[in-house]
C-alpha positions as CSV (number, residue, x, y, z in Angstrom):
1,M,4.8,-70.0,-49.6
2,P,3.0,-67.9,-47.2
3,K,5.4,-65.3,-45.6
4,L,6.8,-65.9,-42.2
5,G,4.7,-64.5,-39.2
6,M,1.6,-64.4,-41.5
7,E,0.1,-67.7,-40.4
8,P,-1.6,-66.6,-37.1
9,L,-3.2,-63.5,-39.0
10,R,-4.2,-65.7,-41.8
11,R,-5.8,-68.3,-39.6
12,K,-7.4,-65.5,-37.8
13,A,-8.8,-64.2,-40.5
14,L,-10.1,-67.2,-41.8
15,V,-12.0,-68.2,-38.7
16,E,-13.6,-64.6,-38.7
17,A,-14.5,-65.3,-42.3
18,A,-16.0,-68.7,-41.6
19,L,-18.2,-67.0,-38.8
20,K,-19.3,-64.4,-41.2
21,T,-20.0,-66.4,-44.1
22,I,-21.7,-69.2,-42.0
23,G,-23.7,-66.4,-39.9
24,S,-24.9,-64.8,-43.2
25,Q,-26.0,-67.9,-45.0
26,G,-27.6,-69.6,-41.6
27,S,-25.9,-72.7,-42.8
28,L,-22.7,-74.7,-42.8
29,D,-23.4,-75.5,-46.3
30,V,-20.5,-73.1,-47.4
31,T,-17.2,-74.0,-49.2
32,M,-13.8,-73.1,-48.4
33,S,-13.9,-71.0,-51.5
34,D,-16.7,-68.9,-50.0
35,I,-14.8,-68.7,-46.9
36,A,-11.4,-67.9,-48.4
37,R,-13.1,-65.4,-50.9
38,E,-14.4,-63.4,-47.6
39,A,-11.1,-63.5,-46.0
40,G,-9.4,-62.2,-49.2
41,V,-6.7,-65.4,-49.6
42,S,-7.0,-68.4,-51.9
43,P,-8.8,-71.7,-51.2
44,A,-5.5,-73.2,-51.5
45,L,-4.1,-71.2,-48.7
46,A,-7.1,-72.0,-46.6
47,H,-6.7,-75.7,-47.1
48,H,-2.8,-75.1,-46.4
49,Y,-3.7,-73.7,-43.0
50,F,-6.7,-76.0,-42.0
51,G,-6.6,-79.1,-44.1
52,S,-10.5,-79.2,-44.5
53,K,-13.5,-77.2,-44.0
54,Q,-14.6,-79.3,-41.0
55,Q,-11.1,-78.6,-39.3
56,L,-11.8,-74.8,-40.0
57,L,-15.5,-75.1,-38.5
58,I,-14.1,-77.1,-35.4
59,E,-11.5,-73.8,-35.0
60,T,-14.3,-71.6,-35.4
61,I,-16.5,-73.1,-32.6
62,R,-13.5,-73.1,-30.4
63,S,-12.6,-69.6,-31.1
64,L,-16.2,-68.8,-29.8
65,L,-15.8,-70.8,-26.8
66,R,-12.3,-69.1,-26.1
67,A,-13.9,-65.5,-26.3
68,L,-16.7,-66.5,-24.0
69,R,-14.1,-68.0,-21.4
70,T,-11.9,-65.0,-21.8
71,D,-14.8,-62.6,-21.4
72,A,-16.3,-64.6,-18.2
73,A,-12.9,-64.8,-16.9
74,T,-12.6,-60.8,-17.0
75,A,-16.2,-60.0,-15.7
76,L,-15.7,-62.2,-12.8
77,K,-12.7,-60.7,-11.7
78,Q,-14.5,-57.5,-11.3
79,T,-17.2,-59.0,-9.0
80,T,-17.1,-59.1,-4.9
81,T,-20.4,-60.9,-4.2
82,A,-21.8,-64.3,-5.4
83,R,-24.8,-62.4,-6.7
84,E,-22.5,-59.9,-8.6
85,R,-21.1,-63.1,-10.1
86,V,-24.3,-64.5,-11.5
87,S,-25.2,-61.2,-13.0
88,A,-21.4,-61.2,-14.8
89,I,-22.1,-64.6,-16.1
90,I,-25.6,-63.6,-17.6
91,R,-24.2,-60.3,-19.1
92,V,-21.2,-62.0,-20.7
93,S,-23.7,-64.6,-22.3
94,F,-25.0,-61.6,-24.1
95,H,-22.1,-59.9,-25.0
96,A,-22.5,-57.5,-28.4
97,D,-20.1,-59.8,-30.2
98,Q,-21.7,-63.1,-29.3
99,F,-25.5,-62.0,-29.8
100,A,-24.6,-60.2,-32.9
101,P,-27.4,-61.7,-35.5
102,E,-24.7,-63.5,-37.7
103,T,-23.0,-65.1,-34.6
104,V,-26.3,-66.0,-33.2
105,A,-27.1,-67.8,-36.9
106,A,-23.7,-69.6,-36.9
107,W,-24.2,-71.0,-33.1
108,L,-27.6,-72.4,-34.3
109,A,-25.8,-73.9,-37.4
110,F,-23.1,-75.5,-35.1
111,Y,-25.9,-76.9,-33.1
112,V,-27.5,-78.5,-36.3
113,E,-24.1,-80.0,-37.2
114,A,-23.7,-81.2,-33.5
115,Q,-26.5,-83.9,-34.5
116,R,-24.0,-85.5,-36.9
117,S,-20.5,-84.4,-35.9
118,E,-19.1,-86.0,-32.4
119,E,-16.3,-83.4,-32.3
120,T,-18.8,-80.4,-32.8
121,R,-21.1,-82.0,-30.0
122,R,-18.5,-82.5,-27.7
123,L,-17.4,-78.8,-27.9
124,L,-21.2,-77.6,-27.5
125,V,-21.4,-79.9,-24.3
126,I,-18.3,-78.3,-23.1
127,Y,-20.0,-74.8,-23.4
128,A,-23.2,-76.1,-21.7
129,R,-21.5,-77.7,-18.8
130,R,-19.1,-74.6,-18.3
131,L,-22.3,-72.4,-18.4
132,H,-24.0,-74.3,-15.8
133,S,-21.1,-74.7,-13.6
134,N,-20.2,-71.3,-13.4
135,L,-24.0,-70.4,-12.7
136,L,-24.1,-73.3,-10.0
137,H,-21.2,-72.5,-8.4
138,A,-22.3,-68.9,-7.8
139,L,-25.9,-69.6,-6.8
140,K,-25.0,-72.2,-4.4
141,Q,-23.5,-69.4,-2.1
142,I,-26.9,-67.8,-2.0
143,A,-29.4,-70.5,-2.1
144,P,-30.0,-74.2,-1.1
145,A,-28.2,-76.5,-3.2
146,A,-31.0,-78.1,-4.5
147,S,-32.7,-74.9,-5.5
148,A,-29.3,-73.6,-6.8
149,A,-29.3,-76.2,-9.1
150,G,-32.7,-75.7,-10.7
151,I,-32.1,-72.1,-11.1
152,A,-28.7,-72.6,-12.7
153,E,-30.7,-75.0,-15.3
154,G,-33.4,-72.7,-15.7
155,T,-31.1,-69.6,-16.2
156,A,-29.0,-71.7,-18.9
157,A,-32.1,-72.8,-20.8
158,L,-33.4,-69.3,-20.6
159,I,-30.3,-67.8,-22.2
160,D,-30.2,-70.7,-24.8
161,G,-33.8,-70.0,-25.5
162,L,-33.3,-66.3,-26.2
163,Y,-30.5,-67.0,-28.6
164,I,-33.1,-69.3,-30.6
165,R,-35.6,-66.3,-30.4
166,Q,-33.0,-63.9,-31.7
167,S,-32.3,-66.1,-34.7
168,L,-35.9,-66.0,-35.7
169,R,-35.4,-61.9,-36.1
170,A,-39.1,-61.5,-36.2
171,A,-39.3,-60.0,-32.8
172,P,-35.7,-60.0,-31.0
173,L,-35.1,-58.5,-27.9
174,S,-32.3,-56.2,-27.3
175,I,-29.1,-57.4,-25.3
176,E,-30.5,-55.3,-22.4
177,A,-34.0,-56.6,-22.4
178,S,-32.6,-60.2,-22.8
179,I,-30.4,-59.4,-19.6
180,A,-33.3,-58.1,-17.5
181,L,-35.6,-60.9,-18.6
182,V,-32.8,-63.6,-17.3
183,E,-32.1,-61.3,-14.1
184,D,-35.8,-61.2,-13.4
185,F,-36.0,-65.1,-13.5
186,V,-32.9,-65.4,-11.2
187,N,-34.6,-62.7,-8.7
188,A,-37.8,-64.5,-8.8
189,H,-36.5,-67.9,-7.8
190,L,-33.7,-66.4,-5.2
191,L,-36.6,-64.6,-3.5
192,A,-38.8,-67.6,-3.4
193,T,-36.0,-69.6,-1.8
194,H,-34.3,-67.1,0.3
195,A,-33.5,-68.3,3.9
196,P,-32.3,-66.7,7.1
197,G,-28.6,-66.5,6.8
198,D,-28.2,-66.4,3.1
199,E,-26.5,-63.6,1.2
200,P,-29.1,-61.1,0.0
């Protein structure tokens, strides 16, 4: 029987092991035994805590989303202007933990799984909507509403596209280069839509 107080630690270790195992293989075709071995526990214990591989995968996605939400909240608290908030959201999207090759590979594996798993698709839709909403909320304060919507959509698409490019590993951009590329996109579109009275 697992020791009292160990469950949160074991669950966290299994989620981290799932992320690493999926990322290193670039596929969800891993077994609970593979994940348990990486976490240093028995397959029986992994099943005890999560019931099935699918439930462990869902918790792994939720873990990634929680980390993004926490990082975004922390970064946004440190801003004072709408433009700073846009930059904070962009930078959080390319946080070192999220943009690591194994994590990027895991994200893409989850997107593939979303084509057949409604629960996975729902979680990824939540991520996409949250990113767009955060960007739009800040951009509407410095650009006309219609333009802000287009810039938010384009920025989110560019972030997702850079993740796909990163997964190819052929010519990956650094974190700073990726951020700069997205910032250039936002700056160019804000300049084109800037009107008197808007926040610079």
